[in-house]
Residue, then its C-alpha position, 0 to 999 in steps of 0.5 A: m708668717e713663717m718667720s713669726q712662727s719660728v720666733t714663737r717656737r724659739t720663745a716657747g722653747a726658751r720659756k720652757w727652760w726658764a720654767l725648769l729653772g723656776f721649778g729648780a729654784a723653788t725646790f732649791a728654796a725649800a732645801a735652803i730653808g731646811g738647810l738653815g734648820v740643820q746647820g751644825t746639827s750632825a752632832e745633835y742627830q748623832g746624840l739622839e737615841q735612834p733605832d738601829w736602822a737609822p742611817p748615818s747623818w752623811l747620807f741625808g745630803p746626797v739623798w735629798t739632793v737627788l730627790y729635790v732634782l726629781i721633785a723639780i723635774a716632776g713639777w716642770l713636766v706637769w706644768r708643761r702638760a697642764g699649766f698651773g692647776p690643781a696638780l701644781w697647787a698640791w706640788v706647792v703645798q707638799l714643797v712648803l710642808n717639806a721646807i717646814w719639817t727640818p726647822l721643826f725637827f732640828g731647829a725647835g727639837a719638836y719631834g712630836l710636832a715634826f712627826a704630825e707635820i711629816v704625816l701632813m707632808w706625806l698626805a700632801i705627797a699622796v695627793t700630788v702623786a694622785l693628781f700628777r697621775r692624771v697628767s703625766r706618768p713620768a712626773t708621777l714616777l719621779m715623785l715615787p722615790y720621794w714618797a718612799w723616802v718620806t715614808f721612811a723619814s716618817a717612821l724614823n721621825f716617829a721612832v726618834w720621838r718615842l725614844n727621846s721623849 
């Protein structure tokens, strides 16, 4: 009896780390889809009319790398607590919307459509944060820098759209 409990604990322990890898892979996939949309777009970004407060293009990569790590860990923490339920469905929706934005903005140059989409993403993050709050305070806190950055990115998207219309 004791040996089977030990095996079960090890399996459960291994399972949680595999799950963390899965959450990391999901966020990496969203980042990769977005990354396909920005290959060689640094010059395009620099060529756009931008507000004075627009950050340099080199800043986006490091910021998004940190945010994707936080997003993955937050999803994993909620999964560990509550399994795959409404909170994680919201997490998936916001991640899909995240992956769509970059190809819209850079690939298609559809700044207005990208703005409408980022507003939907912002709302999806808000729902995710609200649902995460019921499950895990640490996961909720990990999502807040992402939500803040998307708030900033929304304002930047709007400004770029207006300046380049």
